[in-house]
C-alpha positions as CSV (number, residue, x, y, z in Angstrom):
1,M,-10.3,28.8,-17.2
2,T,-7.3,30.9,-18.2
3,G,-6.5,32.8,-15.0
4,R,-7.8,30.0,-12.6
5,V,-5.4,28.6,-9.9
6,M,-6.0,24.7,-9.2
7,R,-6.4,24.2,-5.9
8,R,-5.3,21.3,-3.9
9,C,-7.8,20.1,-1.3
10,A,-7.5,20.2,2.3
11,G,-6.7,16.5,2.4
12,A,-4.3,16.6,0.1
13,L,-2.4,19.2,1.5
14,E,-2.6,17.6,4.7
15,N,-0.9,14.5,2.7
16,E,1.9,16.2,1.0
17,V,2.7,17.5,4.5
18,L,2.7,14.3,6.3
19,T,4.4,12.5,2.9
20,A,7.5,15.8,3.2
21,L,8.2,14.2,7.2
22,W,7.8,10.8,6.3
23,A,10.7,11.0,3.9
24,T,13.1,12.2,6.4
25,E,14.2,10.9,9.8
26,R,14.5,14.2,11.9
27,A,11.9,17.1,12.2
28,L,11.5,19.6,10.2
29,T,10.2,23.3,10.2
30,P,7.2,24.5,8.8
31,A,10.0,26.8,6.9
32,E,11.6,23.8,5.5
33,I,8.3,21.5,4.8
34,Q,7.7,25.1,2.6
35,A,10.7,24.9,0.9
36,G,10.6,20.7,-0.2
37,I,6.6,20.9,-1.1
38,G,6.7,24.3,-2.9
39,G,3.6,26.7,-4.0
40,L,2.4,27.3,-0.9
41,A,2.4,29.9,1.1
42,Y,4.6,29.6,4.9
43,N,0.8,30.4,7.0
44,T,-0.8,27.5,5.0
45,V,2.2,25.1,5.9
46,H,2.0,26.3,9.4
47,T,-2.0,26.1,9.3
48,I,-1.9,22.6,8.1
49,L,0.9,21.3,10.6
50,K,-1.1,23.0,13.1
51,R,-4.2,20.7,12.0
52,L,-2.4,17.5,11.7
53,Y,-0.8,18.5,15.2
54,D,-5.0,18.7,16.8
55,K,-5.3,15.2,14.7
56,G,-2.4,14.0,16.6
57,L,-0.5,13.1,13.2
58,V,2.5,14.8,14.0
59,L,4.5,16.0,16.9
60,R,5.4,19.4,17.7
61,D,9.5,19.4,19.1
62,A,10.5,22.6,20.7
63,D,14.3,21.8,20.8
64,G,15.2,25.6,20.5
65,R,13.9,26.3,17.3
66,R,10.8,28.0,16.8
67,G,9.1,24.3,16.4
68,A,9.4,21.6,14.7
69,Y,7.5,18.7,13.2
70,R,7.8,14.8,13.3
71,P,5.1,12.4,12.0
72,A,3.3,10.7,15.2
73,K,2.8,7.5,13.3
74,H,4.0,5.4,10.4
75,P,2.0,5.8,7.3
76,A,1.3,2.0,7.3
77,Q,-0.4,2.2,10.8
78,L,-2.6,5.3,9.5
79,T,-3.5,3.2,6.6
80,A,-4.4,-0.2,8.7
81,E,-6.5,2.4,11.1
82,A,-8.1,4.1,8.3
83,L,-9.2,0.5,7.0
84,R,-10.2,-0.3,10.4
85,R,-12.5,2.8,10.7
86,T,-14.2,1.7,7.2
87,L,-14.7,-1.8,7.9
88,D,-16.5,-0.7,11.3
89,Q,-18.5,1.9,9.5
90,C,-19.2,-1.0,6.9
91,P,-22.7,-2.6,7.5
92,D,-21.2,-6.0,5.8
93,P,-17.5,-5.7,6.5
94,I,-16.4,-9.4,5.7
95,G,-18.1,-8.8,2.7
96,A,-16.0,-5.9,2.1
97,L,-12.8,-8.1,2.7
98,A,-14.3,-10.9,0.2
99,H,-14.2,-7.9,-2.3
100,L,-10.7,-6.4,-1.1
101,V,-8.7,-10.1,-1.2
102,P,-9.6,-10.2,-4.9
103,L,-7.8,-7.1,-5.5
104,L,-4.5,-7.5,-3.6
105,R,-1.4,-8.1,-5.5
106,P,-0.1,-11.8,-5.3
107,E,2.7,-10.3,-2.4
108,E,-0.1,-8.4,-0.4
109,A,-1.8,-11.4,-0.5
110,G,1.0,-13.7,0.1
111,A,2.3,-11.5,3.1
112,L,-1.5,-11.1,4.6
113,R,-1.8,-15.3,4.1
114,G,1.3,-15.0,6.4
115,F,-0.1,-12.6,8.8
116,L,-3.1,-14.7,9.3
117,T,-0.8,-18.1,9.7
118,A,1.0,-16.3,12.3
119,G,-2.0,-15.2,14.6
120,A,-3.6,-11.9,15.3
121,E,-1.3,-11.2,18.1
122,G,1.7,-11.3,15.7
123,S,2.8,-7.7,13.8
124,A,5.4,-6.8,11.4
125,E,6.9,-5.1,14.1
126,R,6.8,-7.8,16.7
127,G,7.3,-10.8,13.9
128,P,5.1,-13.9,14.0
129,A,4.0,-15.2,17.0
130,A,4.5,-18.4,18.1
131,P,3.1,-21.6,16.6
132,E,0.3,-22.9,18.9
133,P,1.5,-25.6,21.5
134,D,-1.2,-28.0,20.9
135,G,0.6,-29.0,18.1
136,A,-2.1,-28.7,16.1
137,P,-1.3,-28.7,11.8
138,E,-0.8,-25.3,10.2
139,P,-3.8,-24.6,7.6
140,D,-3.3,-24.4,4.3
141,A,-1.3,-22.2,2.6
142,T,-3.1,-22.6,-0.9
143,A,-6.6,-21.4,1.1
């Protein structure tokens, strides 16, 4: 296949742009993103940013520049939302979770155990939820 250029799929391009945005604390212009990714035309980057904006995945800052973009969500939020959508579409979400748990790395399983122990109201941003006032014993951490 000489002379053929390998093309990236749209999802991969969107992921590359989001990765570039997540790598910095400030909004980036399409030209800055293009320079950071390399190998993409300016118009391609601009089109990807428009699609991401339309999906609510990036925010546009118009602070005197032609337009700079920043991510609307943290990568962990997007992953959690994708997992939720997948479970919602699954005919057996409990079975899917049962198959997922053995695939977790030990540190992931430990973190998940801590989140579950803290309760559904606890989150990574807010910290663990307060213990129940009824004095019920904590669940066994080895379960």
